[in-house]
N, CA, C and O atoms as a CHARMM CRD file, in Angstrom:
* protein
*
  204
    1    1 UNK  N    -13.36200   1.47800 -12.43900 PROA 1      0.00000
    2    1 UNK  CA   -12.68400   2.74900 -12.24400 PROA 1      0.00000
    3    1 UNK  C    -11.35500   2.51100 -11.52500 PROA 1      0.00000
    4    1 UNK  O    -11.27400   1.71000 -10.59400 PROA 1      0.00000
    5    2 UNK  N    -10.32700   3.21200 -11.96800 PROA 2      0.00000
    6    2 UNK  CA    -9.01400   3.09400 -11.34200 PROA 2      0.00000
    7    2 UNK  C     -8.94600   4.05200 -10.16300 PROA 2      0.00000
    8    2 UNK  O     -9.25900   5.23500 -10.29200 PROA 2      0.00000
    9    3 UNK  N     -8.53800   3.53500  -9.02700 PROA 3      0.00000
   10    3 UNK  CA    -8.45700   4.37000  -7.83100 PROA 3      0.00000
   11    3 UNK  C     -7.14800   5.14700  -7.81300 PROA 3      0.00000
   12    3 UNK  O     -6.17200   4.70900  -8.42300 PROA 3      0.00000
   13    4 UNK  N     -7.09900   6.29400  -7.12600 PROA 4      0.00000
   14    4 UNK  CA    -5.88200   7.11100  -7.09000 PROA 4      0.00000
   15    4 UNK  C     -4.70400   6.42500  -6.40300 PROA 4      0.00000
   16    4 UNK  O     -3.55600   6.80100  -6.64000 PROA 4      0.00000
   17    5 UNK  N     -4.96100   5.43500  -5.56400 PROA 5      0.00000
   18    5 UNK  CA    -3.87700   4.77700  -4.83200 PROA 5      0.00000
   19    5 UNK  C     -3.48100   3.43800  -5.46900 PROA 5      0.00000
   20    5 UNK  O     -2.88800   2.58900  -4.80400 PROA 5      0.00000
   21    6 UNK  N     -3.80300   3.25200  -6.73700 PROA 6      0.00000
   22    6 UNK  CA    -3.52600   1.98200  -7.40700 PROA 6      0.00000
   23    6 UNK  C     -2.04900   1.60400  -7.35300 PROA 6      0.00000
   24    6 UNK  O     -1.72000   0.44200  -7.11600 PROA 6      0.00000
   25    7 UNK  N     -1.16100   2.55800  -7.56700 PROA 7      0.00000
   26    7 UNK  CA     0.27400   2.26300  -7.61400 PROA 7      0.00000
   27    7 UNK  C      1.01300   2.76500  -6.38200 PROA 7      0.00000
   28    7 UNK  O      2.15800   3.20800  -6.47300 PROA 7      0.00000
   29    8 UNK  N      0.36300   2.69500  -5.24400 PROA 8      0.00000
   30    8 UNK  CA     0.99700   3.12000  -3.99600 PROA 8      0.00000
   31    8 UNK  C      0.95600   1.98400  -2.99400 PROA 8      0.00000
   32    8 UNK  O      0.00800   1.19900  -2.96300 PROA 8      0.00000
   33    9 UNK  N      1.98100   1.90300  -2.18600 PROA 9      0.00000
   34    9 UNK  CA     1.98900   0.91600  -1.12600 PROA 9      0.00000
   35    9 UNK  C      3.27400   0.11600  -1.10500 PROA 9      0.00000
   36    9 UNK  O      4.08200   0.18500  -2.03100 PROA 9      0.00000
   37   10 UNK  N      3.45100  -0.63200  -0.05100 PROA 10     0.00000
   38   10 UNK  CA     4.68100  -1.39700   0.13900 PROA 10     0.00000
   39   10 UNK  C      4.78200  -2.58800  -0.80200 PROA 10     0.00000
   40   10 UNK  O      5.88200  -3.08100  -1.05100 PROA 10     0.00000
   41   11 UNK  N      3.67000  -3.05500  -1.32300 PROA 11     0.00000
   42   11 UNK  CA     3.67200  -4.25100  -2.16900 PROA 11     0.00000
   43   11 UNK  C      3.76200  -3.94300  -3.66400 PROA 11     0.00000
   44   11 UNK  O      3.71000  -4.86300  -4.48000 PROA 11     0.00000
   45   12 UNK  N      3.89500  -2.67700  -4.03600 PROA 12     0.00000
   46   12 UNK  CA     3.97500  -2.29500  -5.44700 PROA 12     0.00000
   47   12 UNK  C      5.42000  -2.43900  -5.91600 PROA 12     0.00000
   48   12 UNK  O      6.34300  -1.91200  -5.29500 PROA 12     0.00000
   49   13 UNK  N      5.60200  -3.16300  -7.02600 PROA 13     0.00000
   50   13 UNK  CA     6.94300  -3.35600  -7.57700 PROA 13     0.00000
   51   13 UNK  C      6.92900  -3.03200  -9.05900 PROA 13     0.00000
   52   13 UNK  O      5.98700  -3.38500  -9.76900 PROA 13     0.00000
   53   14 UNK  N      7.96600  -2.36400  -9.52400 PROA 14     0.00000
   54   14 UNK  CA     8.12500  -2.07600 -10.93200 PROA 14     0.00000
   55   14 UNK  C      8.97000  -3.18800 -11.53400 PROA 14     0.00000
   56   14 UNK  O     10.07000  -3.47000 -11.06000 PROA 14     0.00000
   57   15 UNK  N      8.45500  -3.81100 -12.57100 PROA 15     0.00000
   58   15 UNK  CA     9.19200  -4.88000 -13.22300 PROA 15     0.00000
   59   15 UNK  C      9.32800  -4.57100 -14.70700 PROA 15     0.00000
   60   15 UNK  O      8.56500  -3.77400 -15.25300 PROA 15     0.00000
   61   16 UNK  N     10.27600  -5.18600 -15.34100 PROA 16     0.00000
   62   16 UNK  CA    10.47600  -5.00500 -16.77100 PROA 16     0.00000
   63   16 UNK  C      9.30900  -5.62400 -17.53400 PROA 16     0.00000
   64   16 UNK  O      8.76200  -6.64500 -17.11600 PROA 16     0.00000
   65   17 UNK  N      8.93000  -5.01100 -18.65100 PROA 17     0.00000
   66   17 UNK  CA     7.85700  -5.59600 -19.45600 PROA 17     0.00000
   67   17 UNK  C      8.26100  -6.96700 -19.98900 PROA 17     0.00000
   68   17 UNK  O      9.43500  -7.22100 -20.25900 PROA 17     0.00000
   69   18 UNK  N      7.28300  -7.83700 -20.13500 PROA 18     0.00000
   70   18 UNK  CA     7.51700  -9.15700 -20.69800 PROA 18     0.00000
   71   18 UNK  C      6.66600  -9.31500 -21.95500 PROA 18     0.00000
   72   18 UNK  O      5.85400  -8.44900 -22.27800 PROA 18     0.00000
   73   19 UNK  N      6.85600 -10.40500 -22.64300 PROA 19     0.00000
   74   19 UNK  CA     6.07000 -10.67700 -23.84900 PROA 19     0.00000
   75   19 UNK  C      4.57500 -10.72100 -23.53300 PROA 19     0.00000
   76   19 UNK  O      3.75300 -10.36200 -24.37600 PROA 19     0.00000
   77   20 UNK  N      4.22500 -11.15300 -22.33900 PROA 20     0.00000
   78   20 UNK  CA     2.81800 -11.21100 -21.93800 PROA 20     0.00000
   79   20 UNK  C      2.19600  -9.82400 -21.80900 PROA 20     0.00000
   80   20 UNK  O      0.97400  -9.68500 -21.87000 PROA 20     0.00000
   81   21 UNK  N      3.03100  -8.79100 -21.63200 PROA 21     0.00000
   82   21 UNK  CA     2.54200  -7.41900 -21.50200 PROA 21     0.00000
   83   21 UNK  C      2.29200  -6.74600 -22.84500 PROA 21     0.00000
   84   21 UNK  O      1.61900  -5.71700 -22.89500 PROA 21     0.00000
   85   22 UNK  N      2.81300  -7.29500 -23.92500 PROA 22     0.00000
   86   22 UNK  CA     2.72700  -6.64500 -25.22700 PROA 22     0.00000
   87   22 UNK  C      1.30800  -6.34900 -25.70200 PROA 22     0.00000
   88   22 UNK  O      1.08200  -5.26700 -26.24400 PROA 22     0.00000
   89   23 UNK  N      0.34100  -7.24500 -25.53000 PROA 23     0.00000
   90   23 UNK  CA    -1.01500  -6.89600 -25.96200 PROA 23     0.00000
   91   23 UNK  C     -1.57300  -5.66400 -25.23700 PROA 23     0.00000
   92   23 UNK  O     -2.22500  -4.82600 -25.86100 PROA 23     0.00000
   93   24 UNK  N     -1.32500  -5.54900 -23.95000 PROA 24     0.00000
   94   24 UNK  CA    -1.81500  -4.38700 -23.19600 PROA 24     0.00000
   95   24 UNK  C     -1.09400  -3.12000 -23.62600 PROA 24     0.00000
   96   24 UNK  O     -1.72400  -2.07500 -23.78300 PROA 24     0.00000
   97   25 UNK  N      0.20500  -3.19900 -23.81600 PROA 25     0.00000
   98   25 UNK  CA     0.98000  -2.03000 -24.24800 PROA 25     0.00000
   99   25 UNK  C      0.51700  -1.57700 -25.62900 PROA 25     0.00000
  100   25 UNK  O      0.38500  -0.38000 -25.88200 PROA 25     0.00000
  101   26 UNK  N      0.27600  -2.51900 -26.50800 PROA 26     0.00000
  102   26 UNK  CA    -0.21100  -2.19300 -27.85200 PROA 26     0.00000
  103   26 UNK  C     -1.56400  -1.49800 -27.78200 PROA 26     0.00000
  104   26 UNK  O     -1.79700  -0.52500 -28.49900 PROA 26     0.00000
  105   27 UNK  N     -2.46300  -1.98800 -26.92000 PROA 27     0.00000
  106   27 UNK  CA    -3.77100  -1.34600 -26.76100 PROA 27     0.00000
  107   27 UNK  C     -3.62200   0.07700 -26.23600 PROA 27     0.00000
  108   27 UNK  O     -4.30700   0.98400 -26.70800 PROA 27     0.00000
  109   28 UNK  N     -2.72100   0.28400 -25.25200 PROA 28     0.00000
  110   28 UNK  CA    -2.53700   1.62700 -24.69700 PROA 28     0.00000
  111   28 UNK  C     -2.09900   2.59800 -25.78100 PROA 28     0.00000
  112   28 UNK  O     -2.66600   3.68300 -25.90800 PROA 28     0.00000
  113   29 UNK  N     -1.08700   2.21500 -26.56900 PROA 29     0.00000
  114   29 UNK  CA    -0.53900   3.12100 -27.57200 PROA 29     0.00000
  115   29 UNK  C     -1.45300   3.26900 -28.77700 PROA 29     0.00000
  116   29 UNK  O     -1.19000   4.10800 -29.63800 PROA 29     0.00000
  117   30 UNK  N     -2.51200   2.48500 -28.86500 PROA 30     0.00000
  118   30 UNK  CA    -3.50400   2.62500 -29.92100 PROA 30     0.00000
  119   30 UNK  C     -4.72600   3.40100 -29.44000 PROA 30     0.00000
  120   30 UNK  O     -5.63400   3.67200 -30.22600 PROA 30     0.00000
  121   31 UNK  N     -4.75900   3.75700 -28.17200 PROA 31     0.00000
  122   31 UNK  CA    -5.90100   4.42500 -27.55600 PROA 31     0.00000
  123   31 UNK  C     -5.67900   5.94000 -27.55600 PROA 31     0.00000
  124   31 UNK  O     -4.77200   6.42700 -26.88100 PROA 31     0.00000
  125   32 UNK  N     -6.49600   6.69200 -28.30500 PROA 32     0.00000
  126   32 UNK  CA    -6.31200   8.14900 -28.34800 PROA 32     0.00000
  127   32 UNK  C     -6.45400   8.81900 -26.98700 PROA 32     0.00000
  128   32 UNK  O     -5.80800   9.83700 -26.74100 PROA 32     0.00000
  129   33 UNK  N     -7.27700   8.28000 -26.10200 PROA 33     0.00000
  130   33 UNK  CA    -7.41400   8.87000 -24.76800 PROA 33     0.00000
  131   33 UNK  C     -6.15100   8.70100 -23.94300 PROA 33     0.00000
  132   33 UNK  O     -5.83200   9.56000 -23.12100 PROA 33     0.00000
  133   34 UNK  N     -5.42800   7.61200 -24.15000 PROA 34     0.00000
  134   34 UNK  CA    -4.15700   7.40200 -23.46500 PROA 34     0.00000
  135   34 UNK  C     -3.09600   8.34500 -24.02700 PROA 34     0.00000
  136   34 UNK  O     -2.29400   8.89800 -23.27500 PROA 34     0.00000
  137   35 UNK  N     -3.09300   8.52700 -25.33400 PROA 35     0.00000
  138   35 UNK  CA    -2.07400   9.34500 -25.97900 PROA 35     0.00000
  139   35 UNK  C     -2.29200  10.84100 -25.80600 PROA 35     0.00000
  140   35 UNK  O     -1.35000  11.61900 -25.95700 PROA 35     0.00000
  141   36 UNK  N     -3.49300  11.25000 -25.49800 PROA 36     0.00000
  142   36 UNK  CA    -3.80300  12.67900 -25.42300 PROA 36     0.00000
  143   36 UNK  C     -2.84900  13.45000 -24.52200 PROA 36     0.00000
  144   36 UNK  O     -2.36600  14.49800 -24.95100 PROA 36     0.00000
  145   37 UNK  N     -2.54000  13.00700 -23.29600 PROA 37     0.00000
  146   37 UNK  CA    -1.64800  13.80700 -22.44900 PROA 37     0.00000
  147   37 UNK  C     -0.17200  13.71200 -22.84100 PROA 37     0.00000
  148   37 UNK  O      0.65500  14.43600 -22.28600 PROA 37     0.00000
  149   38 UNK  N      0.17100  12.84300 -23.77400 PROA 38     0.00000
  150   38 UNK  CA     1.57400  12.69000 -24.16500 PROA 38     0.00000
  151   38 UNK  C      1.95100  13.83300 -25.09700 PROA 38     0.00000
  152   38 UNK  O      1.31700  14.03300 -26.13300 PROA 38     0.00000
  153   39 UNK  N      2.96200  14.56500 -24.73300 PROA 39     0.00000
  154   39 UNK  CA     3.45400  15.65000 -25.58000 PROA 39     0.00000
  155   39 UNK  C      4.94600  15.44700 -25.78100 PROA 39     0.00000
  156   39 UNK  O      5.74100  15.62600 -24.85900 PROA 39     0.00000
  157   40 UNK  N      5.31100  15.07400 -26.98400 PROA 40     0.00000
  158   40 UNK  CA     6.71400  14.80200 -27.26000 PROA 40     0.00000
  159   40 UNK  C      7.55400  16.07000 -27.26800 PROA 40     0.00000
  160   40 UNK  O      8.78100  15.98900 -27.21100 PROA 40     0.00000
  161   41 UNK  N      6.93300  17.22200 -27.33600 PROA 41     0.00000
  162   41 UNK  CA     7.70300  18.46200 -27.31800 PROA 41     0.00000
  163   41 UNK  C      8.24000  18.76700 -25.92500 PROA 41     0.00000
  164   41 UNK  O      9.14400  19.59000 -25.77900 PROA 41     0.00000
  165   42 UNK  N      7.69900  18.11900 -24.90400 PROA 42     0.00000
  166   42 UNK  CA     8.15000  18.37700 -23.53800 PROA 42     0.00000
  167   42 UNK  C      9.13700  17.33100 -23.02600 PROA 42     0.00000
  168   42 UNK  O      9.58000  17.40500 -21.88000 PROA 42     0.00000
  169   43 UNK  N      9.48100  16.36200 -23.86700 PROA 43     0.00000
  170   43 UNK  CA    10.45500  15.36100 -23.44900 PROA 43     0.00000
  171   43 UNK  C     11.85000  15.96500 -23.50000 PROA 43     0.00000
  172   43 UNK  O     12.18400  16.72000 -24.41300 PROA 43     0.00000
  173   44 UNK  N     12.65100  15.62300 -22.51300 PROA 44     0.00000
  174   44 UNK  CA    14.02000  16.12300 -22.50200 PROA 44     0.00000
  175   44 UNK  C     14.98100  14.96000 -22.38300 PROA 44     0.00000
  176   44 UNK  O     14.66100  13.93000 -21.79100 PROA 44     0.00000
  177   45 UNK  N     16.15000  15.13500 -22.94500 PROA 45     0.00000
  178   45 UNK  CA    17.19000  14.13400 -22.84500 PROA 45     0.00000
  179   45 UNK  C     18.13800  14.52800 -21.72600 PROA 45     0.00000
  180   45 UNK  O     18.31700  15.71400 -21.45200 PROA 45     0.00000
  181   46 UNK  N     18.74900  13.54100 -21.07800 PROA 46     0.00000
  182   46 UNK  CA    19.70600  13.89200 -20.01700 PROA 46     0.00000
  183   46 UNK  C     20.89400  14.65200 -20.59100 PROA 46     0.00000
  184   46 UNK  O     21.34400  14.38400 -21.70500 PROA 46     0.00000
  185   47 UNK  N     21.38800  15.59600 -19.81700 PROA 47     0.00000
  186   47 UNK  CA    22.55800  16.34800 -20.26300 PROA 47     0.00000
  187   47 UNK  C     23.81800  15.56400 -19.92500 PROA 47     0.00000
  188   47 UNK  O     23.81100  14.69400 -19.05400 PROA 47     0.00000
  189   48 UNK  N     24.88300  15.88300 -20.61900 PROA 48     0.00000
  190   48 UNK  CA    26.12800  15.13100 -20.44300 PROA 48     0.00000
  191   48 UNK  C     26.68300  15.23400 -19.03400 PROA 48     0.00000
  192   48 UNK  O     27.37500  14.32000 -18.58600 PROA 48     0.00000
  193   49 UNK  N     26.39600  16.33400 -18.31300 PROA 49     0.00000
  194   49 UNK  CA    26.93800  16.46200 -16.96200 PROA 49     0.00000
  195   49 UNK  C     26.21600  15.56800 -15.97000 PROA 49     0.00000
  196   49 UNK  O     26.69600  15.38500 -14.85200 PROA 49     0.00000
  197   50 UNK  N     25.07300  15.00600 -16.34800 PROA 50     0.00000
  198   50 UNK  CA    24.35200  14.09300 -15.46200 PROA 50     0.00000
  199   50 UNK  C     24.74300  12.64900 -15.68100 PROA 50     0.00000
  200   50 UNK  O     24.45100  11.80200 -14.83600 PROA 50     0.00000
  201   51 UNK  N     25.38200  12.34800 -16.76700 PROA 51     0.00000
  202   51 UNK  CA    25.70400  10.96200 -17.10900 PROA 51     0.00000
  203   51 UNK  C     26.99100  10.54200 -16.45500 PROA 51     0.00000
  204   51 UNK  O     27.42800   9.40400 -16.62600 PROA 51     0.00000
C-alpha cells in the first residue's frame, strides 16, 4: 500500500525520466485504474500573458 506521505519530505527530488523509467511509465498508461482520474477536458494551456 502506498502511504499518503510517499512524496513528502526533505529528501524527495523530482528528476527527469530516464530510459530505465519507460517500463513503469508504459505500465501506468496501460492501467485503466491509473487513467480513470485523468480527464483531458480539464487540461488547460498557459495563456500568452503568462509566458
